[in-house]
Steps between C-alpha positions, in 0.01 A plus 500: 500500500251281314429414137123550548372680184310741721821626653637577152197708401580796722859571376380487136202723569723737696739533201209601274388753762857623540531555123176697488259233370301450818162639601673758714779741416837380637548805724643303793796324331772567244571257217827374653317363808569123542765504226768709672543318833798699632348735763723794440482483122120460517473801730727709270288423195178576686627845608635573152173412334297698752693824454610471142405812285666512155404868472746582778797347309750703300392337177144379551459415130761223546329353809228230501157589631530258794795395726445133428611566144838646602774281361670444837163414660435242234845356557444470872158328450639258246805407713299463818217322318743248359637425849143467640404259218823297549430452871132418431601232252758355738256492792190391317332834579206473266322804638789725409518351151124539458539866596755540223274350230170656621179385346379690192164322546436745783491794256176632350406357157339769291454296180156433370337792680263694273641836603854383416390385155344839432812682614733272319328584174597864551870411515528327162554801281847646422636732772179556699473817710266567789411803714328401823327725743297446814420614851748405773454154648364336183811296423650703216853370545374143538302516177798659310721222618232240395504655150874485507491134602266413214722697257810311616348157460439570133852621428820310420724407796736796448224764534581773754278664766610817678316740736547789739334282764815419696366194681354320199672159500426406138701761319784361287873552517668676204846622410567874481745681264783461754452118496352497852215266582199694630168407636179629340438787740517832307476819701542771239464576134869462428498139617182426309656650185809277533289191569284569194800548264710200621429307178609792274314679215161326438541570128803268485482273812235258618358612831445276802134546617494754783228611745525797731248536787499861600335594830450876496197504734675444831825670419627855438438439126131573559319788660572871467805721505811453282489116512137497397571747220797289380274194496234675289751627245748211495271197520411550133862494375567205731214309348626592154845367578370172647294441189793589276700221660212256481441499873182455701381731775265482800439828676351498847348845470388765746128568454421493129475877467843602365588236240732600220322484163774278353448246785130498423568461126736203535359320798185346644358673801389289798289612792556276803158536660552263795731232626362250254339718229637700211374651171711557195435813292630654174560831681472686828394863542461685823520181713228325292550216251388558138383225269511188713666191352409231759468456875647225707417373853639241731857621444736290710816626671825482308764242582766773465645621831549858620446720805169676450602751773806613305511868410641479144743763377572640156714781355466641149868599493706304259840533669676477163463581135205319340719366220232493236582621152195726480514857629322486838372858462365420153332184620350682800347759272362242258342307785358824638340591162365144472357525856324835422346380175386155625359652820313772312363253247381274782353779710445819294359689795788429738665824617852572370635545850407142590678361192799721587539292815618210284761694295797719595338802347236762578127511430570761231741264336233231497252742339748597232591141403135394483405798285796423268380144464131578471514812285828468303541121472838506674652229719329205324833349419596519871178322599552236236865448606419450868200284415715277275771456768246419769267277299 
């Protein structure tokens, strides 16, 4: 062993690579490598992390997204890491100690870049919402995480990020209604609902800033069939609820064609045109942006870490009673009326059967509600109520 500074560079650089901050994805090693020195324990942790699937557990909603966040795994790593550090200190093993500390200087610095300044300006308003769509391979998830990173840097230290991207490292722990500590991976609507309401009624309780990054493009939340129908009809109420609790939302969308009108009303639409280019629009219709706001190029990669090969999952089932004081059927009907009227006002020639895709009712129901609004002046109070709550 030598104290030559060059010998200390590799362990520090390896730690940054190991934690996901290197130029390459850390596909070859787990995060306990070099910290857990016991051969059998290291092997056990490697096998556990390789084969861990929270969806196969009896209560997946209580499980963290990754094995490394299991309580007993954390305990093993901390105990073994303490012993490794003790021996390194006793033996003057500077390489091991340098591996523990890493070198944050090896990480990418995105400050001062023009693209970042442009994007940062979009995150300054209260509870920003974005709908992003793009072709495969254009870095949609990376861009969504970059927006999340810029949102987080402008929030107080207790702000919370959650996502249905299971491998996203930068989600935040929170405490559920049973008093259990949970990571920020949310796999269904019931978990999201509980996460949103953890601070109580927003009319009487201050809300911790929250951001949910929802990837519906690569999961069963997008596409056709029942899951696709549920997304069309339920994404609007989800957006409503997130806004009600003062939360922010980034949706990694499917293709820009089937966007719930309420999402378009409350959010900014973003077309990711390439790996480093994107254009922000006021709206999107039939896969095309409407009324461009600005374009940005030279977009860097996010510092946030996730597996871009992960097939994300999502379920619209709640698993339990919603717990809101409002009647869910009444709320659903009001949102449906609001959806019909705003969609018709935005696109008068749009067929009723297309609008019916976004509400749990038929095309005939859509026609009747629109005629009642247009000819008889009905439902204006409903539109005003929903508009006020989502403003």
